[in-house]
C-alpha positions as CSV (number, residue, x, y, z in Angstrom):
1,M,11.3,-1.9,-3.4
2,G,12.4,0.3,-5.0
3,T,13.1,-0.5,-8.5
4,L,11.0,0.7,-10.1
5,S,11.5,4.1,-12.3
6,K,10.1,6.9,-11.6
7,R,8.4,6.7,-15.1
8,E,6.9,2.5,-14.3
9,L,5.6,4.7,-11.0
10,A,4.2,7.8,-13.2
11,A,2.5,4.5,-15.6
12,L,1.3,2.8,-12.0
13,V,-0.7,5.9,-10.9
14,D,-1.7,6.8,-14.4
15,E,-3.4,3.4,-15.0
16,A,-4.7,3.2,-11.3
17,T,-6.1,7.1,-11.8
18,V,-7.2,7.5,-15.3
19,D,-10.8,8.5,-15.3
20,T,-11.2,10.2,-11.3
21,Y,-11.9,13.4,-11.0
22,D,-10.5,14.5,-7.8
23,E,-8.0,14.4,-4.0
24,Y,-11.0,11.3,-3.3
25,E,-11.6,9.9,-6.5
26,Q,-7.2,9.5,-6.7
27,M,-7.1,7.7,-3.8
28,T,-9.8,5.8,-4.3
29,A,-7.9,4.3,-7.0
30,L,-5.2,4.1,-5.5
31,F,-7.2,1.7,-3.0
32,T,-8.5,-0.1,-5.1
33,A,-5.4,-1.3,-7.3
34,V,-3.3,-2.2,-3.4
35,E,-6.2,-3.8,-2.6
36,E,-6.6,-5.8,-5.4
37,N,-3.1,-6.3,-6.2
38,L,-1.0,-6.8,-2.8
39,A,-1.1,-10.5,-2.3
40,V,-2.4,-11.3,1.2
41,P,-1.4,-12.7,4.1
42,F,2.5,-11.8,4.4
43,S,5.2,-11.7,7.5
44,T,6.5,-8.1,7.6
45,V,8.5,-6.7,10.9
46,V,7.1,-3.3,12.4
47,L,9.7,-1.6,15.3
48,G,11.8,-5.4,15.4
49,V,8.4,-7.8,16.1
50,E,6.7,-9.3,13.5
51,V,3.6,-9.1,12.2
52,T,1.3,-10.2,9.5
53,V,-0.4,-8.0,7.5
54,R,-4.1,-9.5,6.5
55,G,-5.3,-6.8,4.5
56,V,-5.3,-3.5,3.7
57,D,-8.5,-0.7,4.1
58,L,-9.1,3.1,3.5
59,S,-8.8,5.0,7.0
60,R,-11.4,7.4,7.9
61,D,-8.5,10.9,6.8
62,G,-8.4,9.1,3.2
63,R,-4.6,6.8,4.0
64,I,-4.8,3.4,2.9
65,V,-3.7,1.3,5.9
66,A,-2.8,-2.0,6.1
67,R,-4.7,-4.6,9.1
68,C,-1.9,-6.1,10.6
69,T,-1.7,-9.1,13.3
70,R,-0.2,-10.3,16.1
71,E,-1.0,-13.0,19.0
72,G,-4.2,-12.4,19.0
73,F,-3.9,-7.8,19.1
74,R,-5.0,-5.6,15.9
75,Q,-3.3,-2.7,15.1
76,T,-3.7,-0.2,11.4
77,I,-0.4,1.3,10.4
78,G,-0.3,3.4,7.6
79,L,1.2,2.2,4.4
80,L,3.4,5.0,4.6
81,D,4.7,3.9,6.7
82,L,4.6,0.4,6.0
83,P,8.4,-1.8,6.2
84,L,7.8,-4.4,4.2
85,P,10.2,-7.5,3.3
86,D,12.5,-8.8,1.3
87,P,11.1,-9.9,-1.1
88,A,8.3,-8.1,-1.2
89,P,4.9,-10.0,-1.8
90,D,3.4,-10.1,-5.2
91,G,1.5,-6.2,-6.1
92,A,4.1,-4.5,-3.5
93,E,4.9,-2.1,-7.1
94,W,1.3,-1.0,-6.0
95,V,2.7,0.0,-2.7
96,E,5.6,1.8,-4.5
97,A,2.7,3.7,-6.9
98,Y,0.4,5.0,-3.4
99,R,4.0,6.0,-2.1
100,Y,5.3,7.3,-4.9
101,Y,2.6,9.6,-5.1
102,W,2.1,11.4,-1.7
103,A,5.8,12.3,-2.3
104,Q,5.3,14.4,-5.7
């Protein structure tokens, strides 16, 4: 990842959050953009172990998390911490936009 400029990332964030009024609505809008556009399932490596990302959720504390599975086990991993594979799945630009939003 990292192929989009700051201007392009800001445009994605603006696109997702155009009609929002507060941080909660912004997070919900970004979650919706990720959920609707990120092509799942896909495989990635977390701590040296291959996992399958099955989808995303909005956690109770307002973070976007990836729903990961491996051999019958399930674990959520914060989207900010999730390594994306190379090549990245379709819609990964929204993960990058979410990360950009939090870095500001």
